[in-house]
C-alpha positions, 0 to 999 in steps of 0.5 A: 500500500502506498503512503498516500493510501495509508494517510487516507486511512488515518485521515478517515480514522480521525474524521469518520466516527463510524469508520473509527468505531469499526476499527476499534471494535475489531482490527482484523475484521476491519482490515478484511472489510476495508481490504487492507493487506499491506503489512507495513500499514497494518503494523502502523495501524496496530500501533495506534492506541485508542486514546491517541486516536480519540485525542487526535480526532477530537483535536481535528474536530475542534479545529474544523469547528473553529475554522468554520465558525470563523468563516461565518461569525454572524450566523454563529452569533445569531444561532449561538448555542445551536451551532455546536449541536448543528455542527456535530450533526453536520460532522457525522457524515464524512466529506472531503474538500479541495484547496479551500477546504475550510471555506468549502466546509463552511459553505456545506455547513451553510447548506446543512443549516438551511436544510435542517434548521428553521431559521428566521429571515434575519438569520437567512439574510446574514447566512446569505451574505456570508455565503456570498462573501465566501463564494467571492473569495473562492471564485471572484467573478467579474460581477456579482449582485446580492439582494438582502432584506436586512443590513448584514454588512453593518451587522458584521462590521459592528460584530468585528468592531466589538460593538453590540451588533444590531441587525436592522431591516433594510433592503440592500442591493450589493454589487461586487466586482472581482470579489470586492464590494463596489456599491451598496444601495 
């Protein structure tokens, strides 16, 4: 087995709870089921202690959680206590991402929130604005337009400034050029 394949197994052990439980429940059965036969890989995996595996899995989960929350501070502020539970539910299904993995994971989490959580128009407006900001970062198109029914930009500015954030109802049309806001009216 190639080193990259062993690294994929290890990565999945850290990120996929079901996969990790199957591994810890019976390594020999796990190796057969996953068709792992390389003696070097098996020796490496056998040397892993369950507490090491759990420690690294929790650390990776915490890092992913904080990175995603950093990408969507307004939504995190508005949903407060629900974010942890929602992210735990979201993280139960393993996913893989490309070059912008934290941004892509935040976008996937935004979609998950829309599907799984009944949110108010206020939260939808902030979620939409944060999504547009992420999409502009990942793929800055020449022009992009966003319509909001709440002043999400002012809300995020006050949140970043450490002020008490106020989310006011206000119809906004935001024009982006190459990923940057050029006009709001």
